[in-house]
C-alpha positions as MATLAB code, in Angstrom:
seq = 'MPLCFLKRYAESARQVCPEVPLSMHAHLFRHTRAMHLYQAGIPLSYIKDFLGHVSVNTTDIYASTDTSMMKAALEKIDRRDGEQVSNEVPIWKDDEEMILKLCGLK';
ca = [
    -159.897  176.099   22.603;
    -157.978  173.276   20.837;
    -156.309  175.924   18.502;
    -155.026  177.844   21.533;
    -153.791  174.544   22.966;
    -151.809  173.741   19.764;
    -150.317  177.266   19.368;
    -149.282  177.277   22.992;
    -147.420  173.912   22.805;
    -145.999  174.818   19.420;
    -144.523  177.871   20.777;
    -143.004  175.858   23.580;
    -141.766  173.232   21.315;
    -140.178  175.726   19.046;
    -137.797  176.772   21.853;
    -136.239  173.264   21.648;
    -136.876  172.483   17.943;
    -136.872  175.698   15.621;
    -138.295  173.445   12.842;
    -141.772  173.522   14.448;
    -143.936  175.581   12.004;
    -145.002  179.091   13.020;
    -148.560  178.450   11.905;
    -149.593  175.399   13.865;
    -153.046  173.929   13.136;
    -154.813  170.700   13.436;
    -154.878  170.014    9.720;
    -151.128  169.854    9.789;
    -151.279  166.499   11.609;
    -153.722  165.215    8.993;
    -151.340  166.378    6.167;
    -148.380  164.810    7.892;
    -150.023  161.492    8.328;
    -151.143  161.469    4.720;
    -147.528  162.344    3.639;
    -146.175  159.413    5.750;
    -148.626  157.082    4.218;
    -147.593  158.142    0.663;
    -144.005  157.975    1.407;
    -144.478  154.528    2.693;
    -145.877  153.537   -0.737;
    -149.567  153.484    0.112;
    -151.564  154.164   -3.038;
    -153.360  157.547   -3.189;
    -156.696  155.853   -3.601;
    -156.265  154.212   -0.214;
    -155.080  157.576    1.332;
    -158.248  159.109   -0.182;
    -160.410  156.751    1.608;
    -158.391  157.109    4.801;
    -158.850  160.872    4.658;
    -162.526  160.615    3.641;
    -162.017  162.656    0.346;
    -164.650  162.168   -2.301;
    -162.124  162.590   -5.069;
    -158.546  161.373   -5.464;
    -157.941  164.770   -6.999;
    -158.292  166.325   -3.534;
    -155.803  163.770   -2.156;
    -153.341  164.561   -4.942;
    -152.090  167.617   -2.981;
    -150.379  165.121   -0.698;
    -148.503  163.564   -3.565;
    -145.371  165.655   -3.365;
    -142.039  163.914   -3.171;
    -139.214  164.483   -0.846;
    -135.600  163.911   -1.532;
    -135.611  160.363   -0.063;
    -138.374  159.330   -2.515;
    -136.348  160.908   -5.456;
    -133.245  159.131   -4.295;
    -134.987  155.742   -4.233;
    -136.392  156.463   -7.728;
    -133.012  157.272   -9.128;
    -131.433  154.160   -7.531;
    -134.234  151.985   -9.076;
    -132.920  153.027  -12.523;
    -129.560  151.523  -11.856;
    -130.964  148.179  -10.717;
    -132.327  145.202  -12.733;
    -134.156  142.522  -10.984;
    -132.935  143.812   -7.610;
    -129.336  143.601   -8.574;
    -126.886  146.346   -9.216;
    -126.320  146.837  -13.097;
    -122.908  148.341  -12.779;
    -120.111  148.809  -10.267;
    -120.211  152.615  -10.959;
    -121.081  154.770   -7.957;
    -123.983  157.096   -9.031;
    -123.309  160.687   -9.169;
    -126.094  161.391   -6.732;
    -124.847  158.983   -4.072;
    -125.033  160.817   -0.751;
    -125.383  164.108   -2.438;
    -128.855  165.650   -1.796;
    -128.101  168.765   -3.831;
    -127.378  166.604   -6.893;
    -130.644  164.679   -6.366;
    -132.487  168.060   -6.396;
    -130.715  169.182   -9.561;
    -131.394  165.927  -11.450;
    -135.088  166.112  -10.475;
    -135.269  169.688  -11.633;
    -135.832  171.047   -8.194;
    -132.658  173.277   -8.026;
];
């Protein structure tokens, strides 16, 4: 019954927001919550406990980065003790395509 509930409301939501996945399932909410925790900087070992996984290897499937995480990592390279190292504007500044290329994803 809950699956029918999710699919029905997913179809309705897709009319307004086409990004709603075609295959809606309850585990998607669990995965999304785990990704939000990971993106917020919560260690995988904590997320493992939150999800009730026995092994952190199981939790590792949630450890995929998004472009905002990659951008933050690239910006850390250009900082020393929290201050900007140079006045140069990074080539990836406001350029998501360049961030993907620099991270080997494009």
